[in-house]
MOPAC internal coordinates of N, CA, C and O (Angstrom, degrees):
PM7 1SCF
backbone

  N    0.0000 0     0.00 0     0.00 0    0    0    0
  C    1.4299 1     0.00 0     0.00 0    1    0    0
  C    1.5269 1   109.72 1     0.00 0    2    1    0
  O    1.2310 1   121.58 1   -44.16 1    3    2    1
  N    1.3087 1   114.58 1   135.84 1    3    2    1
  C    1.4838 1   119.87 1   179.41 1    5    3    2
  C    1.5625 1   106.78 1   -98.01 1    6    5    3
  O    1.2310 1   122.17 1   -46.92 1    7    6    5
  N    1.3044 1   113.45 1   133.08 1    7    6    5
  C    1.4283 1   120.47 1  -179.90 1    9    7    6
  C    1.5474 1   109.41 1  -113.42 1   10    9    7
  O    1.2310 1   120.45 1   -49.80 1   11   10    9
  N    1.2714 1   116.75 1   130.20 1   11   10    9
  C    1.4688 1   121.07 1  -175.45 1   13   11   10
  C    1.5470 1   104.58 1  -118.75 1   14   13   11
  O    1.2310 1   120.89 1   -52.65 1   15   14   13
  N    1.2972 1   115.91 1   127.35 1   15   14   13
  C    1.4323 1   122.15 1   175.39 1   17   15   14
  C    1.4891 1   108.71 1  -110.69 1   18   17   15
  O    1.2310 1   120.78 1   -58.27 1   19   18   17
  N    1.3377 1   116.11 1   121.73 1   19   18   17
  C    1.4199 1   121.46 1   176.26 1   21   19   18
  C    1.5793 1   109.38 1  -110.32 1   22   21   19
  O    1.2310 1   121.84 1   -51.61 1   23   22   21
  N    1.2532 1   114.08 1   128.39 1   23   22   21
  C    1.4681 1   118.15 1   178.93 1   25   23   22
  C    1.5233 1   109.02 1   -87.70 1   26   25   23
  O    1.2310 1   119.43 1   -81.84 1   27   26   25
  N    1.3105 1   118.70 1    98.16 1   27   26   25
  C    1.4569 1   122.60 1  -175.36 1   29   27   26
  C    1.5074 1   110.62 1   -73.44 1   30   29   27
  O    1.2310 1   120.53 1   166.96 1   31   30   29
  N    1.3140 1   116.60 1   -13.04 1   31   30   29
  C    1.4877 1   119.07 1   178.43 1   33   31   30
  C    1.5188 1   108.96 1   -79.93 1   34   33   31
  O    1.2310 1   120.18 1   164.93 1   35   34   33
  N    1.3213 1   117.25 1   -15.07 1   35   34   33
  C    1.4614 1   121.34 1  -176.67 1   37   35   34
  C    1.5112 1   109.71 1   -59.54 1   38   37   35
  O    1.2310 1   119.14 1   -60.55 1   39   38   37
  N    1.3010 1   119.24 1   119.45 1   39   38   37
  C    1.4662 1   124.21 1  -177.32 1   41   39   38
  C    1.5203 1   113.72 1   -57.36 1   42   41   39
  O    1.2310 1   119.08 1   140.42 1   43   42   41
  N    1.3083 1   119.37 1   -39.58 1   43   42   41
  C    1.4653 1   121.90 1  -178.33 1   45   43   42
  C    1.5371 1   106.65 1   -65.16 1   46   45   43
  O    1.2310 1   118.45 1   135.41 1   47   46   45
  N    1.2903 1   120.56 1   -44.59 1   47   46   45
  C    1.4428 1   121.67 1  -179.23 1   49   47   46
  C    1.5162 1   110.34 1   -61.35 1   50   49   47
  O    1.2310 1   121.12 1   133.95 1   51   50   49
  N    1.2872 1   115.45 1   -46.05 1   51   50   49
  C    1.4882 1   121.08 1  -177.72 1   53   51   50
  C    1.5500 1   110.50 1   -62.93 1   54   53   51
  O    1.2310 1   120.81 1   139.97 1   55   54   53
  N    1.3439 1   116.05 1   -40.03 1   55   54   53
  C    1.4613 1   118.97 1   178.47 1   57   55   54
  C    1.5094 1   112.47 1   -66.17 1   58   57   55
  O    1.2310 1   120.37 1   138.26 1   59   58   57
  N    1.3332 1   116.90 1   -41.74 1   59   58   57
  C    1.4588 1   119.85 1   177.50 1   61   59   58
  C    1.5421 1   110.19 1   -65.00 1   62   61   59
  O    1.2310 1   119.35 1   137.81 1   63   62   61
  N    1.2778 1   118.85 1   -42.19 1   63   62   61
  C    1.4730 1   123.26 1   178.23 1   65   63   62
  C    1.4987 1   108.85 1   -62.63 1   66   65   63
  O    1.2310 1   119.36 1   135.00 1   67   66   65
  N    1.3236 1   118.83 1   -45.00 1   67   66   65
  C    1.4889 1   120.52 1  -179.94 1   69   67   66
  C    1.4691 1   110.95 1   -60.23 1   70   69   67
  O    1.2310 1   119.68 1   135.58 1   71   70   69
  N    1.3451 1   118.22 1   -44.42 1   71   70   69
  C    1.4348 1   121.80 1  -179.92 1   73   71   70
  C    1.5242 1   112.55 1   -63.52 1   74   73   71
  O    1.2310 1   118.65 1   138.63 1   75   74   73
  N    1.3064 1   120.18 1   -41.37 1   75   74   73
  C    1.4289 1   123.91 1   176.95 1   77   75   74
  C    1.4829 1   111.97 1   -65.23 1   78   77   75
  O    1.2310 1   118.91 1   142.87 1   79   78   77
  N    1.3092 1   119.69 1   -37.13 1   79   78   77
  C    1.4697 1   122.63 1   179.72 1   81   79   78
  C    1.5285 1   108.53 1   -69.30 1   82   81   79
  O    1.2310 1   120.37 1   139.52 1   83   82   81
  N    1.3603 1   116.90 1   -40.48 1   83   82   81
  C    1.4597 1   119.80 1  -179.77 1   85   83   82
  C    1.5410 1   109.09 1   -66.58 1   86   85   83
  O    1.2310 1   120.52 1   139.95 1   87   86   85
  N    1.2904 1   116.60 1   -40.05 1   87   86   85
  C    1.4923 1   120.08 1  -179.63 1   89   87   86
  C    1.5696 1   109.92 1   -65.22 1   90   89   87
  O    1.2310 1   120.97 1   137.19 1   91   90   89
  N    1.2947 1   115.76 1   -42.81 1   91   90   89
  C    1.4907 1   119.00 1  -179.81 1   93   91   90
  C    1.5313 1   109.63 1   -65.92 1   94   93   91
  O    1.2310 1   119.84 1   137.03 1   95   94   93
  N    1.3253 1   117.91 1   -42.97 1   95   94   93
  C    1.4237 1   120.80 1  -178.26 1   97   95   94
  C    1.5212 1   110.52 1   -66.20 1   98   97   95
  O    1.2310 1   120.35 1   140.55 1   99   98   97
  N    1.3457 1   116.94 1   -39.45 1   99   98   97
  C    1.4519 1   119.49 1   176.79 1  101   99   98
  C    1.5136 1   113.87 1   -60.93 1  102  101   99
  O    1.2310 1   121.07 1   142.28 1  103  102  101
  N    1.3178 1   115.56 1   -37.72 1  103  102  101
  C    1.4676 1   118.87 1   178.03 1  105  103  102
  C    1.5748 1   110.84 1   -66.88 1  106  105  103
  O    1.2310 1   120.96 1   142.49 1  107  106  105
  N    1.3131 1   115.78 1   -37.51 1  107  106  105
  C    1.4635 1   119.93 1  -179.13 1  109  107  106
  C    1.5365 1   108.42 1   -66.30 1  110  109  107
  O    1.2310 1   120.46 1   136.23 1  111  110  109
  N    1.3069 1   116.73 1   -43.77 1  111  110  109
  C    1.4853 1   122.41 1  -178.18 1  113  111  110
  C    1.5371 1   107.24 1   -61.32 1  114  113  111
  O    1.2310 1   120.22 1   127.79 1  115  114  113
  N    1.3544 1   117.18 1   -52.21 1  115  114  113
  C    1.4777 1   121.94 1  -179.22 1  117  115  114
  C    1.5135 1   112.46 1   -54.89 1  118  117  115
  O    1.2310 1   120.53 1   138.00 1  119  118  117
  N    1.3074 1   116.60 1   -42.00 1  119  118  117
  C    1.4875 1   119.22 1  -178.11 1  121  119  118
  C    1.5173 1   111.13 1   -71.06 1  122  121  119
  O    1.2310 1   118.93 1   155.11 1  123  122  121
  N    1.3301 1   119.66 1   -24.89 1  123  122  121
  C    1.4354 1   119.71 1  -173.62 1  125  123  122
  C    1.5304 1   111.79 1  -104.69 1  126  125  123
  O    1.2310 1   119.64 1  -175.44 1  127  126  125
  N    1.2718 1   118.29 1     4.56 1  127  126  125
  C    1.4917 1   120.19 1  -179.37 1  129  127  126
  C    1.5489 1   106.64 1   -82.36 1  130  129  127
  O    1.2310 1   121.86 1   -36.30 1  131  130  129
  N    1.3253 1   114.05 1   143.70 1  131  130  129
  C    1.4845 1   122.51 1   175.48 1  133  131  130
  C    1.4829 1   107.41 1  -106.77 1  134  133  131
  O    1.2310 1   120.90 1   -32.81 1  135  134  133
  N    1.3734 1   115.88 1   147.19 1  135  134  133
  C    1.4441 1   118.78 1   170.87 1  137  135  134
  C    1.5065 1   111.08 1   -69.28 1  138  137  135
  O    1.2310 1   120.84 1   -14.73 1  139  138  137
  N    1.3634 1   116.00 1   165.27 1  139  138  137
  C    1.4649 1   118.38 1   178.23 1  141  139  138
  C    1.5530 1   113.66 1   -61.21 1  142  141  139
  O    1.2310 1   120.77 1   144.30 1  143  142  141
  N    1.3509 1   116.13 1   -35.70 1  143  142  141
  C    1.4424 1   121.03 1   177.50 1  145  143  142
  C    1.5425 1   110.33 1  -123.45 1  146  145  143
  O    1.2310 1   120.18 1   -46.83 1  147  146  145
  N    1.2973 1   117.26 1   133.17 1  147  146  145
  C    1.5083 1   122.07 1   179.96 1  149  147  146
  C    1.5296 1   110.14 1   -98.51 1  150  149  147
  O    1.2310 1   121.30 1   -38.27 1  151  150  149
  N    1.2724 1   115.12 1   141.73 1  151  150  149
  C    1.4605 1   120.42 1   169.62 1  153  151  150
  C    1.5245 1   108.74 1   -79.83 1  154  153  151
  O    1.2310 1   120.15 1    -8.15 1  155  154  153
  N    1.3054 1   117.32 1   171.85 1  155  154  153
  C    1.4534 1   120.73 1   178.47 1  157  155  154
  C    1.5409 1   109.67 1   -61.27 1  158  157  155
  O    1.2310 1   120.83 1   139.09 1  159  158  157
  N    1.3088 1   116.01 1   -40.91 1  159  158  157
  C    1.4796 1   120.87 1  -179.38 1  161  159  158
  C    1.5621 1   109.88 1   -66.06 1  162  161  159
  O    1.2310 1   120.54 1   136.08 1  163  162  161
  N    1.3498 1   116.57 1   -43.92 1  163  162  161
  C    1.4703 1   116.49 1   178.10 1  165  163  162
  C    1.5267 1   113.51 1   -66.79 1  166  165  163
  O    1.2310 1   121.08 1   148.16 1  167  166  165
  N    1.3865 1   115.55 1   -31.84 1  167  166  165
  C    1.4498 1   118.15 1   171.46 1  169  167  166
  C    1.4777 1   114.17 1   -59.58 1  170  169  167
  O    1.2310 1   121.81 1   134.06 1  171  170  169
  N    1.3546 1   114.14 1   -45.94 1  171  170  169
  C    1.4472 1   119.45 1  -179.77 1  173  171  170
  C    1.5261 1   112.85 1   -63.10 1  174  173  171
  O    1.2310 1   120.64 1   139.88 1  175  174  173
  N    1.3401 1   116.39 1   -40.12 1  175  174  173
  C    1.4787 1   121.59 1   175.63 1  177  175  174
  C    1.5054 1   111.38 1   -63.76 1  178  177  175
  O    1.2310 1   120.92 1   132.58 1  179  178  177
  N    1.3279 1   115.85 1   -47.42 1  179  178  177
  C    1.4433 1   120.66 1  -175.55 1  181  179  178
  C    1.5203 1   112.46 1   -63.55 1  182  181  179
  O    1.2310 1   121.50 1   137.76 1  183  182  181
  N    1.3477 1   114.74 1   -42.24 1  183  182  181
  C    1.4838 1   119.12 1  -177.24 1  185  183  182
  C    1.5841 1   109.80 1   -90.75 1  186  185  183
  O    1.2310 1   120.55 1   171.45 1  187  186  185
  N    1.2893 1   116.55 1    -8.55 1  187  186  185
  C    1.4920 1   121.47 1  -175.86 1  189  187  186
  C    1.5136 1   111.89 1    54.62 1  190  189  187
  O    1.2310 1   123.32 1  -124.42 1  191  190  189
  N    1.3327 1   111.24 1    55.58 1  191  190  189
  C    1.5080 1   118.05 1  -178.05 1  193  191  190
  C    1.5187 1   107.38 1  -123.76 1  194  193  191
  O    1.2310 1   121.46 1   -15.89 1  195  194  193
  N    1.3375 1   114.82 1   164.11 1  195  194  193
  C    1.4542 1   122.39 1   179.00 1  197  195  194
  C    1.5177 1   111.30 1   -86.17 1  198  197  195
  O    1.2310 1   120.21 1    -5.83 1  199  198  197
  N    1.3297 1   117.20 1   174.17 1  199  198  197
  C    1.4584 1   123.00 1   179.37 1  201  199  198
  C    1.5364 1   110.83 1   -62.64 1  202  201  199
  O    1.2310 1   121.17 1   142.85 1  203  202  201
  N    1.3164 1   115.37 1   -37.15 1  203  202  201
  C    1.4830 1   121.83 1   177.67 1  205  203  202
  C    1.5170 1   111.12 1   -59.22 1  206  205  203
  O    1.2310 1   121.45 1   127.75 1  207  206  205
  N    1.3422 1   114.84 1   -52.25 1  207  206  205
  C    1.5143 1   118.34 1  -177.53 1  209  207  206
  C    1.5015 1   109.82 1   -66.23 1  210  209  207
  O    1.2310 1   119.55 1   142.97 1  211  210  209
  N    1.3793 1   118.47 1   -37.03 1  211  210  209
  C    1.4661 1   121.63 1   176.99 1  213  211  210
  C    1.5004 1   110.60 1   -59.58 1  214  213  211
  O    1.2310 1   120.02 1   135.42 1  215  214  213
  N    1.3681 1   117.56 1   -44.58 1  215  214  213
  C    1.4581 1   122.00 1   178.76 1  217  215  214
  C    1.5410 1   110.71 1   -60.88 1  218  217  215
  O    1.2310 1   121.54 1   135.80 1  219  218  217
  N    1.3306 1   114.66 1   -44.20 1  219  218  217
  C    1.5139 1   117.89 1   176.47 1  221  219  218
  C    1.4956 1   112.08 1   -57.19 1  222  221  219
  O    1.2310 1   121.40 1   132.52 1  223  222  221
  N    1.3282 1   114.92 1   -47.48 1  223  222  221
  C    1.4707 1   118.29 1  -179.28 1  225  223  222
  C    1.5381 1   111.27 1   -63.89 1  226  225  223
  O    1.2310 1   119.84 1   131.56 1  227  226  225
  N    1.3039 1   117.90 1   -48.44 1  227  226  225
  C    1.4682 1   121.67 1  -176.30 1  229  227  226
  C    1.5267 1   111.85 1   -64.17 1  230  229  227
  O    1.2310 1   118.95 1   158.10 1  231  230  229
  N    1.3488 1   119.60 1   -21.90 1  231  230  229
  C    1.4657 1   121.82 1   177.46 1  233  231  230
  C    1.5055 1   113.68 1   -93.78 1  234  233  231
  O    1.2310 1   119.64 1   179.10 1  235  234  233
  N    1.3173 1   118.29 1    -0.90 1  235  234  233
  C    1.4467 1   119.59 1   177.58 1  237  235  234
  C    1.5268 1   108.01 1   -75.72 1  238  237  235
  O    1.2310 1   120.26 1   -42.32 1  239  238  237
  N    1.3624 1   117.10 1   137.68 1  239  238  237
  C    1.5081 1   119.07 1  -176.08 1  241  239  238
  C    1.5251 1   109.62 1   -68.73 1  242  241  239
  O    1.2310 1   118.06 1   157.82 1  243  242  241
  N    1.3221 1   121.30 1   -22.18 1  243  242  241
  C    1.4444 1   120.74 1  -177.60 1  245  243  242
  C    1.5830 1   112.30 1   -95.49 1  246  245  243
  O    1.2310 1   120.30 1  -179.58 1  247  246  245
  N    1.3081 1   117.03 1     0.42 1  247  246  245
  C    1.4531 1   120.45 1  -178.36 1  249  247  246
  C    1.5293 1   110.31 1   -84.33 1  250  249  247
  O    1.2310 1   120.09 1   -47.66 1  251  250  249
  N    1.3594 1   117.42 1   132.34 1  251  250  249
  C    1.4803 1   118.78 1  -173.91 1  253  251  250
  C    1.5444 1   109.76 1   -77.46 1  254  253  251
  O    1.2310 1   121.59 1   -67.60 1  255  254  253
  N    1.3277 1   114.57 1   112.40 1  255  254  253
  C    1.4858 1   118.35 1   178.22 1  257  255  254
  C    1.5317 1   107.57 1  -140.80 1  258  257  255
  O    1.2310 1   122.26 1   -43.56 1  259  258  257
  N    1.2784 1   113.27 1   136.44 1  259  258  257
  C    1.4980 1   120.88 1   179.24 1  261  259  258
  C    1.5522 1   108.46 1  -106.85 1  262  261  259
  O    1.2310 1   121.83 1   -74.03 1  263  262  261
  N    1.3720 1   114.10 1   105.97 1  263  262  261
  C    1.4226 1   120.34 1  -171.51 1  265  263  262
  C    1.5465 1   113.17 1   -96.42 1  266  265  263
  O    1.2310 1   119.48 1   174.08 1  267  266  265
  N    1.2933 1   118.59 1    -5.92 1  267  266  265
  C    1.4396 1   121.58 1  -176.39 1  269  267  266
  C    1.5165 1   112.97 1   -68.87 1  270  269  267
  O    1.2310 1   120.31 1   158.21 1  271  270  269
  N    1.3565 1   117.01 1   -21.79 1  271  270  269
  C    1.4600 1   120.69 1   179.02 1  273  271  270
  C    1.5504 1   108.36 1  -124.10 1  274  273  271
  O    1.2310 1   120.28 1  -137.64 1  275  274  273
  N    1.2861 1   117.08 1    42.36 1  275  274  273
  C    1.4361 1   119.67 1  -175.80 1  277  275  274
  C    1.5764 1   106.42 1    96.17 1  278  277  275
  O    1.2310 1   120.47 1    24.86 1  279  278  277
  N    1.3120 1   116.71 1  -155.14 1  279  278  277
  C    1.4460 1   121.19 1   178.86 1  281  279  278
  C    1.5719 1   107.59 1  -103.23 1  282  281  279
  O    1.2310 1   120.10 1   -79.20 1  283  282  281
  N    1.3126 1   117.41 1   100.80 1  283  282  281
  C    1.4837 1   121.54 1   176.56 1  285  283  282
  C    1.4703 1   109.95 1  -126.03 1  286  285  283
  O    1.2310 1   120.91 1   -32.48 1  287  286  285
  N    1.3149 1   115.87 1   147.52 1  287  286  285
  C    1.4207 1   122.89 1  -177.81 1  289  287  286
  C    1.5442 1   108.08 1  -117.39 1  290  289  287
  O    1.2310 1   119.84 1   -62.48 1  291  290  289
  N    1.3718 1   117.91 1   117.52 1  291  290  289
  C    1.4489 1   119.40 1   178.58 1  293  291  290
  C    1.5244 1   108.53 1   -67.95 1  294  293  291
  O    1.2310 1   119.27 1   -58.02 1  295  294  293
  N    1.3480 1   119.00 1   121.98 1  295  294  293
  C    1.4292 1   124.04 1  -173.32 1  297  295  294
  C    1.5309 1   111.55 1   -58.23 1  298  297  295
  O    1.2310 1   120.15 1   134.38 1  299  298  297
  N    1.3147 1   117.32 1   -45.62 1  299  298  297
  C    1.4583 1   117.47 1  -176.86 1  301  299  298
  C    1.4991 1   111.97 1   -67.23 1  302  301  299
  O    1.2310 1   119.23 1   147.10 1  303  302  301
  N    1.3687 1   119.08 1   -32.90 1  303  302  301
  C    1.4253 1   121.00 1   177.14 1  305  303  302
  C    1.5170 1   110.61 1   -72.30 1  306  305  303
  O    1.2310 1   120.16 1   146.53 1  307  306  305
  N    1.3396 1   117.31 1   -33.47 1  307  306  305
  C    1.4601 1   120.17 1   175.50 1  309  307  306
  C    1.5657 1   112.03 1   -60.10 1  310  309  307
  O    1.2310 1   123.04 1   136.96 1  311  310  309
  N    1.3672 1   111.79 1   -43.04 1  311  310  309
  C    1.5028 1   115.96 1  -178.17 1  313  311  310
  C    1.5597 1   108.49 1   -66.46 1  314  313  311
  O    1.2310 1   120.06 1   143.99 1  315  314  313
  N    1.3299 1   117.49 1   -36.01 1  315  314  313
  C    1.4576 1   120.26 1   178.19 1  317  315  314
  C    1.5423 1   108.93 1   -66.98 1  318  317  315
  O    1.2310 1   120.05 1   137.91 1  319  318  317
  N    1.3026 1   117.51 1   -42.09 1  319  318  317
  C    1.4474 1   123.01 1  -179.40 1  321  319  318
  C    1.5612 1   109.30 1   -61.43 1  322  321  319
  O    1.2310 1   120.40 1   136.11 1  323  322  321
  N    1.3387 1   116.83 1   -43.89 1  323  322  321
  C    1.4052 1   120.92 1   179.50 1  325  323  322
  C    1.5186 1   110.66 1   -62.43 1  326  325  323
  O    1.2310 1   120.61 1   136.05 1  327  326  325
  N    1.2811 1   116.45 1   -43.95 1  327  326  325
  C    1.4780 1   121.98 1   176.46 1  329  327  326
  C    1.5753 1   110.71 1   -56.44 1  330  329  327
  O    1.2310 1   121.81 1   132.26 1  331  330  329
  N    1.3112 1   114.13 1   -47.74 1  331  330  329
  C    1.4772 1   118.58 1  -179.30 1  333  331  330
  C    1.4857 1   113.05 1   -66.96 1  334  333  331
  O    1.2310 1   119.25 1   150.62 1  335  334  333
  N    1.3395 1   119.04 1   -29.38 1  335  334  333
  C    1.4536 1   120.87 1  -173.33 1  337  335  334
  C    1.5007 1   113.57 1  -109.13 1  338  337  335
  O    1.2310 1   119.66 1  -160.12 1  339  338  337
  N    1.3412 1   118.26 1    19.88 1  339  338  337
  C    1.4195 1   121.99 1   173.51 1  341  339  338
  C    1.4991 1   105.74 1   -88.45 1  342  341  339
  O    1.2310 1   120.87 1   -72.19 1  343  342  341
  N    1.3559 1   115.95 1   107.81 1  343  342  341
  C    1.4510 1   119.23 1  -176.53 1  345  343  342
  C    1.5390 1   114.79 1   -62.21 1  346  345  343
  O    1.2310 1   120.39 1   142.44 1  347  346  345
  N    1.3364 1   116.85 1   -37.56 1  347  346  345
  C    1.4188 1   119.32 1  -178.21 1  349  347  346
  C    1.5045 1   111.60 1   -61.86 1  350  349  347
  O    1.2310 1   120.57 1   136.47 1  351  350  349
  N    1.3006 1   116.51 1   -43.53 1  351  350  349
  C    1.4406 1   120.45 1  -178.71 1  353  351  350
  C    1.5261 1   111.69 1   -64.06 1  354  353  351
  O    1.2310 1   121.21 1   137.63 1  355  354  353
  N    1.3454 1   115.29 1   -42.37 1  355  354  353
  C    1.4612 1   119.26 1  -179.81 1  357  355  354
  C    1.5364 1   112.68 1   -64.38 1  358  357  355
  O    1.2310 1   121.18 1   140.02 1  359  358  357
  N    1.3105 1   115.34 1   -39.98 1  359  358  357
  C    1.4831 1   118.88 1  -175.36 1  361  359  358
  C    1.4960 1   113.28 1   -86.14 1  362  361  359
  O    1.2310 1   118.93 1   166.25 1  363  362  361
  N    1.3321 1   119.65 1   -13.75 1  363  362  361
  C    1.4542 1   120.80 1  -173.54 1  365  363  362
  C    1.5832 1   112.02 1  -120.04 1  366  365  363
  O    1.2310 1   120.76 1  -170.72 1  367  366  365
  N    1.3377 1   116.15 1     9.28 1  367  366  365
  C    1.4303 1   116.67 1   177.66 1  369  367  366
  C    1.5287 1   110.02 1  -151.43 1  370  369  367
  O    1.2310 1   120.24 1   -12.05 1  371  370  369
  N    1.3005 1   117.14 1   167.95 1  371  370  369
  C    1.4445 1   121.76 1   176.76 1  373  371  370
  C    1.5686 1   111.35 1  -102.42 1  374  373  371
  O    1.2310 1   120.82 1  -164.62 1  375  374  373
  N    1.3574 1   116.04 1    15.38 1  375  374  373
  C    1.3824 1   123.62 1  -172.95 1  377  375  374
  C    1.5869 1   112.05 1   -47.38 1  378  377  375
  O    1.2310 1   122.06 1   124.15 1  379  378  377
  N    1.3628 1   113.66 1   -55.85 1  379  378  377
  C    1.4561 1   118.53 1  -172.22 1  381  379  378
  C    1.5297 1   109.02 1   -71.79 1  382  381  379
  O    1.2310 1   118.63 1   151.72 1  383  382  381
  N    1.2779 1   120.22 1   -28.28 1  383  382  381
  C    1.4422 1   120.92 1   177.07 1  385  383  382
  C    1.4971 1   110.92 1   -67.51 1  386  385  383
  O    1.2310 1   119.37 1   148.12 1  387  386  385
  N    1.2976 1   118.81 1   -31.88 1  387  386  385
  C    1.4456 1   122.99 1  -179.36 1  389  387  386
  C    1.4833 1   112.57 1   -78.68 1  390  389  387
  O    1.2310 1   120.75 1   141.46 1  391  390  389
  N    1.3505 1   116.16 1   -38.54 1  391  390  389
  C    1.4651 1   120.87 1  -176.36 1  393  391  390
  C    1.4761 1   115.47 1   -78.74 1  394  393  391
  O    1.2310 1   121.34 1   140.40 1  395  394  393
  N    1.3256 1   115.04 1   -39.60 1  395  394  393
  C    1.4667 1   120.85 1  -175.54 1  397  395  394
  C    1.4679 1   112.77 1   -84.02 1  398  397  395
  O    1.2310 1   120.10 1   180.00 1  399  398  397

């Protein structure tokens, strides 16, 4: 049997480990960041919906869409809209009664 002893107190090892963790976390954050405005295609990818469902959403009067520059969806308004339209949250908590 081979026994390997790593000295975790070794500053070089700790520095390399810290750098690798920061690098990995940075990649995760970059992959999961959304732009301030979503295109129709980005909306479909984000919500994992079809073109038909995207059309339904974009034509709802309460759905946040900015049409002055094409069809763009403000990300922060989308998140608010999702919060307001999540049935489970509304029926199982007092969240919106407290906030509004």
